[in-house]
VOVO-86709 format. One line per field, with one value per atom (N, C-alpha, C): residue number from 1; atom name; y, x, z; residue in one letter. Coordinates in pm, whole numbers. Example, Ala and Ser with C-alpha at 12.3 -4.5 7.8 and 13.67 -1.06 7.14 Angstrom:
2
seq: 1/1/1/2/2/2
atom: N/CA/C/N/CA/C
y: -569/-450/-330/-225/-106/3
x: 1319/1230/1320/1285/1367/1290
z: 780/780/780/708/714/787
type: A/A/A/S/S/S
END
This chain:
75
seq: 1/1/1/2/2/2/3/3/3/4/4/4/5/5/5/6/6/6/7/7/7/8/8/8/9/9/9/10/10/10/11/11/11/12/12/12/13/13/13/14/14/14/15/15/15/16/16/16/17/17/17/18/18/18/19/19/19/20/20/20/21/21/21/22/22/22/23/23/23/24/24/24/25/25/25/26/26/26/27/27/27/28/28/28/29/29/29/30/30/30/31/31/31/32/32/32/33/33/33/34/34/34/35/35/35/36/36/36/37/37/37/38/38/38/39/39/39/40/40/40/41/41/41/42/42/42/43/43/43/44/44/44/45/45/45/46/46/46/47/47/47/48/48/48/49/49/49/50/50/50/51/51/51/52/52/52/53/53/53/54/54/54/55/55/55/56/56/56/57/57/57/58/58/58/59/59/59/60/60/60/61/61/61/62/62/62/63/63/63/64/64/64/65/65/65/66/66/66/67/67/67/68/68/68/69/69/69/70/70/70/71/71/71/72/72/72/73/73/73/74/74/74/75/75/75
atom: N/CA/C/N/CA/C/N/CA/C/N/CA/C/N/CA/C/N/CA/C/N/CA/C/N/CA/C/N/CA/C/N/CA/C/N/CA/C/N/CA/C/N/CA/C/N/CA/C/N/CA/C/N/CA/C/N/CA/C/N/CA/C/N/CA/C/N/CA/C/N/CA/C/N/CA/C/N/CA/C/N/CA/C/N/CA/C/N/CA/C/N/CA/C/N/CA/C/N/CA/C/N/CA/C/N/CA/C/N/CA/C/N/CA/C/N/CA/C/N/CA/C/N/CA/C/N/CA/C/N/CA/C/N/CA/C/N/CA/C/N/CA/C/N/CA/C/N/CA/C/N/CA/C/N/CA/C/N/CA/C/N/CA/C/N/CA/C/N/CA/C/N/CA/C/N/CA/C/N/CA/C/N/CA/C/N/CA/C/N/CA/C/N/CA/C/N/CA/C/N/CA/C/N/CA/C/N/CA/C/N/CA/C/N/CA/C/N/CA/C/N/CA/C/N/CA/C/N/CA/C/N/CA/C/N/CA/C/N/CA/C/N/CA/C/N/CA/C/N/CA/C/N/CA/C/N/CA/C/N/CA/C
y: 4376/4483/4506/4630/4631/4631/4600/4619/4723/4857/4971/4967/4945/4941/4822/4716/4607/4673/4730/4802/4873/4975/5047/5015/4875/4797/4732/4653/4569/4679/4776/4841/4907/4971/4988/4893/4774/4650/4609/4619/4585/4660/4806/4881/4853/4848/4826/4707/4588/4470/4466/4565/4573/4661/4775/4828/4737/4674/4569/4467/4407/4322/4389/4501/4577/4621/4670/4723/4591/4473/4361/4289/4314/4240/4313/4452/4518/4537/4550/4551/4435/4343/4199/4225/4288/4323/4446/4495/4607/4585/4479/4446/4318/4300/4228/4066/3980/3870/3764/3758/3699/3717/3837/3874/3873/3864/3843/3735/3616/3504/3537/3594/3660/3754/3864/3992/3987/3892/3873/3742/3636/3509/3473/3488/3463/3552/3693/3796/3792/3750/3723/3619/3498/3441/3538/3629/3698/3807/3854/3943/3871/3772/3683/3688/3638/3624/3770/3868/3992/4047/3998/4017/3967/3827/3761/3818/3867/3937/4046/4149/4276/4239/4128/4118/4054/3988/3921/4046/4142/4264/4341/4345/4429/4345/4209/4139/4210/4261/4307/4442/4511/4624/4583/4477/4438/4380/4316/4234/4346/4447/4570/4646/4666/4761/4677/4555/4506/4392/4340/4192/4278/4337/4387/4502/4581/4658/4597/4476/4416/4357/4298/4258/4348/4470/4570/4637/4650/4686/4596/4471/4378/4395/4387/4381/4285
x: -4067/-3971/-4009/-4032/-4074/-3938/-3955/-3834/-3746/-3807/-3723/-3636/-3691/-3591/-3495/-3498/-3410/-3307/-3346/-3250/-3172/-3234/-3152/-3029/-3057/-2965/-2861/-2912/-2822/-2733/-2765/-2706/-2576/-2585/-2461/-2354/-2407/-2335/-2236/-2335/-2281/-2172/-2199/-2062/-1947/-1969/-1827/-1778/-1856/-1801/-1738/-1780/-1719/-1602/-1608/-1486/-1366/-1407/-1304/-1258/-1342/-1291/-1198/-1235/-1150/-1010/-995/-874/-799/-865/-755/-733/-824/-769/-668/-644/-559/-435/-456/-348/-360/-305/-345/-252/-151/-76/-130/-261/-288/-330/-381/-426/-308/-195/-112/-142/-43/-84/-142/-132/-195/-358/-396/-554/-611/-524/-562/-680/-636/-728/-860/-867/-1002/-1074/-987/-1072/-1078/-1008/-1051/-1145/-1077/-1127/-1260/-1249/-1401/-1501/-1442/-1555/-1614/-1545/-1634/-1720/-1739/-1857/-1969/-1931/-2029/-2083/-1987/-2046/-2142/-2114/-2199/-2327/-2341/-2480/-2549/-2490/-2538/-2583/-2508/-2534/-2673/-2687/-2810/-2934/-2914/-3016/-3060/-2962/-2969/-3056/-2988/-3085/-3224/-3248/-3392/-3466/-3423/-3497/-3514/-3442/-3471/-3525/-3573/-3607/-3719/-3830/-3934/-3914/-3805/-3748/-3691/-3596/-3532/-3631/-3717/-3806/-3900/-3943/-4017/-3937/-3805/-3710/-3675/-3607/-3539/-3652/-3686/-3789/-3919/-3973/-4108/-4078/-3962/-3947/-3905/-3817/-3772/-3896/-3997/-4114/-4215/-4211/-4300/-4235/-4098/-4029/-4068/-4081/-4081/-4187/-4192/-4303/-4409
z: 8975/8888/8767/8703/8561/8491/8375/8270/8255/8263/8282/8392/8503/8642/8634/8570/8527/8450/8337/8239/8310/8416/8479/8559/8603/8679/8602/8469/8388/8326/8247/8135/8211/8369/8402/8428/8475/8509/8375/8247/8143/8091/8100/8070/8128/8276/8361/8284/8270/8243/8095/8011/7871/7889/7975/8009/8045/8145/8195/8084/8023/7915/7807/7771/7684/7759/7862/7941/7975/8014/8046/7920/7817/7676/7609/7603/7531/7653/7770/7880/7976/7931/8033/8154/8165/8312/8381/8335/8406/8563/8569/8729/8759/8716/8766/8688/8687/8614/8689/8823/8919/8897/8896/8882/8723/8639/8516/8473/8527/8496/8563/8678/8749/8649/8631/8588/8427/8377/8214/8175/8214/8168/8254/8380/8476/8460/8430/8407/8278/8187/8076/8076/8166/8195/8233/8346/8399/8296/8211/8100/8001/7993/7876/7945/8072/8122/8136/8161/8173/8050/7943/7812/7757/7800/7773/7853/7950/8026/7958/7909/7829/7695/7639/7519/7534/7637/7668/7708/7757/7834/7718/7606/7482/7355/7399/7286/7208/7284/7220/7127/7155/7100/6948/6959/6859/6757/6810/6712/6639/6712/6648/6541/6596/6521/6399/6404/6277/6201/6272/6197/6140/6202/6147/6024/6047/5935/5826/5821/5708/5631/5707/5647/5586/5632/5582/5452/5433/5313/5179/5211/5100/5035/4879/4819/4805
type: M/M/M/D/D/D/K/K/K/K/K/K/T/T/T/L/L/L/L/L/L/K/K/K/I/I/I/V/V/V/N/N/N/P/P/P/I/I/I/L/L/L/L/L/L/V/V/V/L/L/L/I/I/I/V/V/V/N/N/N/Q/Q/Q/L/L/L/A/A/A/T/T/T/G/G/G/F/F/F/K/K/K/P/P/P/R/R/R/L/L/L/Y/Y/Y/G/G/G/L/L/L/G/G/G/T/T/T/F/F/F/R/R/R/L/L/L/M/M/M/H/H/H/K/K/K/Q/Q/Q/M/M/M/A/A/A/V/V/V/I/I/I/F/F/F/S/S/S/M/M/M/V/V/V/L/L/L/V/V/V/A/A/A/H/H/H/L/L/L/A/A/A/L/L/L/N/N/N/F/F/F/A/A/A/W/W/W/M/M/M/R/R/R/N/N/N/T/T/T/Y/Y/Y/W/W/W/K/K/K/A/A/A/R/R/R/T/T/T/K/K/K/K/K/K/A/A/A/P/P/P
END
């Protein structure tokens, strides 16, 4: 699988996890107190793993955009 295809899978999952974290963070009783532990705390672990995958897939872009641009501007 190429990087573009993986990003098409990872990015929507990341969006859903971000929305879940925000929703359960601001409204802990949204899903009920029993499921809060699952929907917020344990999903944060999954969110972290997907975020690392997203950053790894975009590392070349970040390197080219941020680090090379700063070194070229220096006198």
